[in-house]
N, C-alpha and C positions, 0 to 999 in steps of 0.2 A: 406392386411394390415401386413399379416405374414412377408413378405418382407423388409416392413416399420419398424417393430419394429425388426429385427436382425439386417438392417442397422443402426439402431439406440443403439442397444448394441456395436456391434461394433467399431462403434464411442466414446461409452464412453468407452469402454474397452483400446480403443486405447489413449483416452484423460488421461485417469488411469495412464496406462505404462508411457506415458509421464509424469507426473508429477512424479510418481515413481520414474524414471531417473531425473529428477532434483533435486528433495529432496536426493536422492544419493547425486548428484552433492555440496550440499551445506553441506550434512554433510561431505564430504571428506574435506571439506575448511574449517570446523570445527576443524576437527583431525588436518591438517596439520597447519594451522594457531596457533598465540601466542595473538594477536590484535585484540582488538575489530575493530577497522577503518575497516583491511583486513577482516575480516570476512560479515560485515555490507556491504562492496563493491560488493564482491563475491555475496553474498546473492539477494539484489538488482539488481545486472545484471542478475541471472540466472532469479527470478520473473519480470522482466520486459520483459524479451524474453519470458519465456514461456505464460505468460499472455495477449502478444504483445501488453504491453500499449506503449502510446506513450512516457509519463515520469513516471521515479516512482523512491521515495526520503524517505528516512527515517529518521523520526526527534525525538528529545529529547525534551518531554512536560515536561516541569519543572515548576510546580506550585511556589517552593521556589523560584526560580529565576523569575519567570515572566518571561522565555522566551519558543520558539519553537526552539528547535537548530538544523540548519541544521547537519544531519550526515554523507550523503550519497544520492549520485542522478545518474540516467543514465536515458538516450536518448535515443529513437529509433534511430542507425545512418542512417535507412533509409529517415529518419526526421530531419536535420541537422539545418533547419527553428527554429525549437522548444529550445525555451530559457533555458536556465537555472535560477531555481529558487531557487537553493539551500542556502539558507543563515539563519541568526537566528533574528527571527521578536520580537515584544514583544505579549504576550501571549494574550495580550487585543486584538489584532486586530483578534482575535481567540478563544477568549472566552467563547463563543456560545456551538461551536460542541466540544472545548477540554474539556469542563467542563461536556458536558453529556456525552462523554465516560467517562470520569471518574467517571461518576455517575453508568451507566449502565454496563461498562464494554464489549461495543458490537460495532462492525464497523459499518457504515453507509455510503451511497454514497447519490449523490446530484447531480443534471444534469439540463443544463441550462435551459430548457425549465419545471422546476419542480423542484425548489430548496429546501432544504432540509431546515425544519423551524427550524433546530439549526443554521441556518447561514443566517437567516435572521436577527436577533434583532441586533446585532452588525455589521452589515453590512459585514460581510465575506462572504456572499454568492454572492455579487453585485462587491468584489473583484475579486473574484476566476473564476466568470463565464462572469462577464462583462469584468472587467481590465485584468486578464490574456485568458482570452477566455477560460476555462475550459469548454467543450462539458459533461464529465462528470467525476467525481468523487468519489475514493471510500478512505475513510480511516477506516484504520483499526489496529485497538492496541492491544499492547503485551506487555509482562515482567512490567507488573504493581508494582507499589511500591508507599509507602507514599504518595510520594508528587509530583507523576507523572508515566509517563507511555513511552514509544519508540511509534513513531506512521510511518506505513507504509501508505504512499501515493500512491494511483496510478489515472494519468490524462490521460485524451481522451481528445486531443485536437482539431482534425478533424474531431472526429466524436462520437456521444453520443453511450454508451453503457450499456450493463448491465449485470452483473459478473452471472457465473452461481456457482448454489451448491457446484459443483466437484469443480472450482476456489476458491470458498471461503473455502470449506474442506483442498484443498492444500496450503492455506494459514494458515490456522489452524495447520499443521504439520510443516511447515516450521517456525513459530513463535514458538513453543515449542522448538524446537531444538535449536534455534538460542536466545530464552530468556535463555537458560537452559547456552547456551556459553557464553552469557555476565554476565552470574553471576559467572563465574571464577574469 
């Protein structure tokens, strides 16, 4: 048991160091870049790589425009068969999940074998898990404003996934930095 605990602690520390290095790369990009497009492109690449996502995107969720506006996308280069999905979508397609996030200001997950209830009534769960064949997704909101927020989307296409507490804490740190940069 002592060896197992020590091994788990070592793995947790290694993950923490990896996330700290990734956060430093994002902070460097924010310091060096003047435009939000470059910051978001760099950020989504680092997040996708560090969290081993199949696809990662950032959307601007705008209730005043009634749109989910695709801003940046990264696809794992080891999976060139994964389709690009960055686009501008009518917000009505995802109104259940986007409205729930606006109310709770909390991220959520959904899985093909356990669709989040927020994605059922509007049919978006069927679009995402059925039509787009996403096995697991994480919607992580940040930089809230009166009419919307930014939404980080992580997709697992090839297999299901549960995101760890450490991974969510990493996203908490990233979103704080990027949210401040976007306000400039």
